[in-house]
C-alpha angles and dihedrals in degrees: 000000000000115000113221093192105050096105091062097041096042089057088053091049092242121142110237112227093189089082088067103041114128121232094240091064094042092051090048093054091044090054098043099039108024095158094048100034096111094046094047095048094043088054088070089066092060130076118268122270108252132193142177118221113205121224101230090197090067112017150025130218091246091058092055091048091051091058092050107271112154100218119181129198122319117269119240091233103070133009091228096051128095130183117249128191096224141007091208111139094348089111087060097055114109089233087065090056088048091057097245096137147006125223109224145160100257102234091050086080091062098085095060089052088056090049090056097205115207130199111275095025122141103225133187119201104189110183102035124153130145089025110236095128095040092054089046091052091050090055090052093049088050095203096316131104119007139280120209104198118190136184119174095200106083096207092049089045090063089058089050090050091054092051094046091047095055092043090073107219124133101203104086144090121210122202140165102214138133105261089240089064092053090050090054091053104037110027113165093006104116136080092194133022125188121200107186088176131214102258145165088274100214092163088061097055090111092054095042105028094171089069092067091080092052095056111109142122094274092052092049092050091048089054091050091053091055092044092055091049091054092046090054090056092044089055090057091053095056124100117226105280089020122142127236122194119195118194141168138181095227135091108220126110095230098063094038123032095014093049091049090048093050092048093050091048089056093047113038089175089069111092121202111231133193113274085207099190100152092221139063125026138311122245126280122261114267124168109297095331112132093237093174086078093058126088130223131178116200127191087261090064100067099271138071094255143285141175129209138179125188119208133177127210110230097173132075124281135222107243118221112149131174115237121252114254115241119239119257138219127214129169096223093049093044091051092050094048092048094047093052098037100247119151116198145116116241144179132214126228113184101316096330122103118209138185112207128148092219110024110185124214099230117180093220128060116280123208096215137354110190119307117355098221093185146283137280108241114185103291100355144059115238115201119225129226088244091068090064094048089065107087093210093057095038091053093047094047108114099214116058136163123194114207107222105173133060096234093059090043092055092046092050094046090050090055097252127138117264120232098234120128133200100055125109122183129008121346131191110229120212139173122204088347096308118115113234100178137284146285137195120240125214094184094265104056144355111255110215120246098176107134114254093239091059098048115117129201093180103059112178 
C-alpha cells in the first residue's frame, strides 16, 4: 500500500513499516477504532516510544542524570519510568551491568500497575522473558513476599535470569516450566498472578517488522487458544480472594475482550474489577462484558499499546503448596561468610548455595532461588557473580575496590585483570558507587571474575 508518511520518516532515517502492513490488520483497526484509525496507523511511521525504568533498590534518577543520561518527563505507566529519546548505547553503560535500570517500551509497565502488588504478596508472573514485569514486581515487593517468575522457553529464560540476577533482590524463584506444571505444584498459593500472555503482538510491529506478514485470523485464534490454557492454570494458582491480571500487547478484540469473556464464562467465581489506571482508554464493547472496567493503551496514549483486565477470585481454592526448604550449615560456607563479613542464612541444593527468604521445596529442578551465593568446589567455596549483584551483600563485603578511572573501567568490563596491588582474596568491584562484580587479588593485581557473557568491549 502507499505510505502517506514516508517523506517525514525518510528524512529522519526511519524505516516506514506502513509500506508493509497487511490488509487484514488495517481492516481490523479501521473496524475497531474508526475515530482513531488515522492516528493509530500513522503512529507506525514514527519511532518507538522508549523509556528507562529505574531500579529504586540501586539507583536514583538524579544519579543517572549526573553521569550524563538525558531523561525526559516521567511516563504515566510507572512512577520509576522516564521517557528517553534513544536506547542507543545505554545497554553498554556500566550502570546497566550494575542493574540500575531497565530499558522498556513504556506501556509495557501498565499491567503491573493494574496488578497493584503490595508488600508481602506472593506473586506468580507466568510468561516472563525478558523480565521487565518481573523486575517491576520485585521493586513493588521491596524485598518482602515472594515472586515466582516463569518462562517456558529455555533460551528466553536465560535472558530473564540475567535480568533478575542484576536486579539484586533475594525474594524470587525462577523456573522454566509449563504453567500446568506450576499449577500442579502450587495450587492456591498466590495472592496475585500476572499473565502477560503470548500474543500476536501488533503493538510491537515496529520492533519486530517481520511479524507483520504473519498476522492473520488463524494466528490470532491460535494465540487465543494458548492464552485460555494459561489462564486456566493461573486460575488454579490463585488463593481465594486472589487477583489475576491478564494482559497482551496487541489490539484485536479476540485476544483481549473476547478472551476475558470466555474465561469469565468458564469461571463464574472470577469477578471483573476496575483496572482504574487514570490514563489511556477503556475496553471495547463485547456482548455483556463490562468493558468499562478494562484498560487499553493505544499509540495515541504515549506508548506502543497494551491491554489489561483485572479479576478477583471469589470462590474457594484447591490448596497444594510446596514445602519450605530448611536452611543449611556448611563449614566452608560459614568460614567464607565470616571472613568477608556477610550475614545471611542459606540453603544448599546439590553444590549450589542460595540465600532466599522463602526457599520452596520444588520437586523439579529450579533455575534460581534467590541469590546464588556460590558453589562448593571440592575443598573450597567459590563465590558467584550474583552475590555481588545483591546490594546488601555487596555493601557488607569487607574487601572493596572502587574504580576511579576510565582505563581501569574498560579493562575490567572487557574481562581483563586490573593493575591494583595490595589485595588478597575476593574483592567487590564498583564504579561511581555501583557494584559491577568481583575479582580475586593475589597481592599484585586483581584477577577478573566478571562472567564471560557480561563482558563488554564497547563501554559507554
